[in-house]
C-alpha positions as CSV (number, residue, x, y, z in Angstrom):
1,M,-27.6,4.0,-8.1
2,N,-24.4,2.9,-9.7
3,T,-21.4,2.0,-7.5
4,N,-18.3,4.0,-8.4
5,K,-14.8,3.0,-7.7
6,A,-11.6,4.9,-7.1
7,N,-8.1,3.5,-6.7
8,G,-5.1,5.4,-5.4
9,T,-1.8,5.2,-3.6
10,F,-0.7,6.9,-0.5
11,S,2.4,8.0,1.4
12,I,3.0,8.9,5.1
13,V,3.4,12.7,5.7
14,S,3.6,12.4,9.5
15,W,3.2,9.6,12.2
16,N,3.0,10.5,15.8
17,E,2.5,7.5,18.1
18,T,2.3,7.5,21.9
19,T,2.4,4.4,24.1
20,K,-0.4,4.4,26.7
21,K,0.4,1.0,28.4
22,E,3.2,-1.6,27.9
23,V,3.6,-4.9,29.6
24,G,6.3,-7.3,28.3
25,N,6.0,-7.5,24.6
26,Q,2.5,-6.1,24.4
27,K,1.4,-2.5,24.4
28,V,-1.4,-0.1,23.6
29,T,-0.7,3.0,21.6
30,V,-2.5,5.9,20.0
31,A,-1.3,7.5,16.8
32,S,-2.2,10.6,14.8
33,V,-1.3,10.1,11.2
34,E,-1.5,12.2,8.0
35,Y,-1.3,10.6,4.5
36,K,-0.9,12.2,1.1
37,M,-3.3,10.5,-1.3
38,E,-2.7,10.4,-5.1
39,G,-4.8,8.9,-8.0
40,G,-8.5,8.5,-7.8
41,L,-8.3,9.9,-4.3
42,N,-6.2,13.0,-4.4
43,G,-5.6,15.1,-1.2
44,R,-5.1,14.4,2.4
45,L,-6.2,11.7,4.8
46,T,-5.9,12.2,8.6
47,V,-6.4,9.3,10.9
48,E,-6.5,8.8,14.7
49,Y,-5.6,5.2,15.4
50,S,-5.9,3.1,18.6
51,M,-3.6,0.1,18.4
52,F,-3.0,-3.0,20.5
53,Y,0.3,-4.7,19.8
54,T,-0.1,-8.4,20.7
55,D,3.6,-8.8,19.9
56,F,6.0,-5.9,19.9
57,N,9.8,-6.0,19.4
58,P,11.4,-2.6,19.8
59,A,14.5,-3.9,18.0
60,D,12.4,-4.6,14.9
61,V,9.0,-2.9,15.0
62,H,8.1,-4.3,11.6
63,A,8.3,-7.9,12.9
64,G,5.4,-7.3,15.4
65,R,1.7,-7.8,15.2
66,A,-1.1,-5.4,16.1
67,G,-4.8,-4.9,15.7
68,F,-6.2,-1.3,15.2
69,S,-9.2,0.8,14.8
70,G,-9.5,4.4,13.8
71,T,-11.4,7.4,12.5
72,L,-10.5,8.7,9.1
73,W,-11.1,12.1,7.5
74,F,-10.5,12.5,3.8
75,E,-10.2,16.0,2.3
76,G,-9.6,16.5,-1.4
77,E,-10.9,15.0,-4.6
78,L,-12.5,11.6,-5.2
79,N,-12.5,11.0,-9.0
80,G,-12.5,14.7,-9.5
81,L,-15.3,15.5,-7.0
82,K,-14.1,18.0,-4.4
83,G,-15.1,17.6,-0.8
84,S,-14.6,15.5,2.3
85,F,-15.9,12.6,4.3
86,G,-15.3,10.6,7.5
87,A,-15.0,6.9,7.9
88,M,-14.5,4.2,10.6
89,D,-11.5,1.9,10.1
90,G,-10.4,-1.5,11.4
91,G,-7.4,-3.7,10.5
92,E,-4.3,-5.5,11.3
93,F,-0.6,-5.1,11.1
94,A,1.5,-8.3,10.8
95,A,4.9,-9.2,9.4
96,G,5.5,-5.7,8.1
97,E,2.2,-5.5,6.2
98,V,-1.1,-3.6,6.9
99,R,-4.5,-4.7,5.7
100,S,-7.6,-2.7,6.7
101,G,-11.2,-2.0,5.7
102,F,-13.2,1.1,6.4
103,A,-16.9,2.3,6.2
104,I,-17.8,5.8,5.2
105,L,-20.0,7.5,7.8
106,D,-23.5,8.3,6.7
107,G,-24.0,12.1,6.7
108,S,-20.2,12.9,6.8
109,G,-19.8,14.0,3.1
110,R,-19.3,17.6,2.4
111,G,-19.0,19.6,-0.8
112,E,-19.5,17.5,-4.0
113,L,-19.2,14.4,-1.8
114,A,-22.4,15.3,0.2
115,G,-24.5,12.1,0.4
116,I,-21.6,9.7,-0.1
117,R,-22.0,6.2,1.1
118,G,-19.7,3.2,0.8
119,G,-16.4,2.0,2.0
120,G,-13.1,0.5,1.0
121,T,-9.8,-1.3,1.8
122,Y,-6.2,-0.3,2.0
123,S,-3.0,-2.1,2.3
124,A,0.7,-1.2,2.8
125,G,3.7,-3.4,2.4
126,P,6.3,-4.6,-0.1
127,A,3.7,-4.2,-3.0
128,G,3.3,-0.5,-2.1
129,M,0.6,1.6,-0.3
130,N,-2.7,1.2,-2.1
131,I,-6.3,2.2,-1.4
132,E,-9.6,1.3,-3.1
133,V,-13.0,2.9,-2.4
134,G,-16.5,1.8,-3.6
135,Y,-19.1,4.6,-3.3
136,E,-22.4,6.0,-4.3
137,I,-23.5,9.6,-4.0
138,G,-27.1,10.6,-3.7
139,S,-30.0,11.2,-1.3
């Protein structure tokens, strides 16, 4: 099978974050997030993040540092194929930039994305909000 690639950009539609525990400059939060995807991925990505801030400054939240994991659900078109898939995510936020990688969950693909396998990376910072997916579709 050939590995396909899709690149796109994303923007935040909504971000709802709740602090679960905070001690000094550290805290644990959960966040429900929705992104608008454009380009090779066109549609909506919803994510449930669990985050641990190893350094948090309420006066400048972008100066902090956090590790996070999450579950992603993409709905829309991937290089023109309509459907959805789920993925597991893990990454880091530091100095105002996010870098993360994700793995598509086997069996999660629906519609024309049934049988999808693969994963990708995304980043957000001064260079923009970009995502790349490498995938195969088949049985």
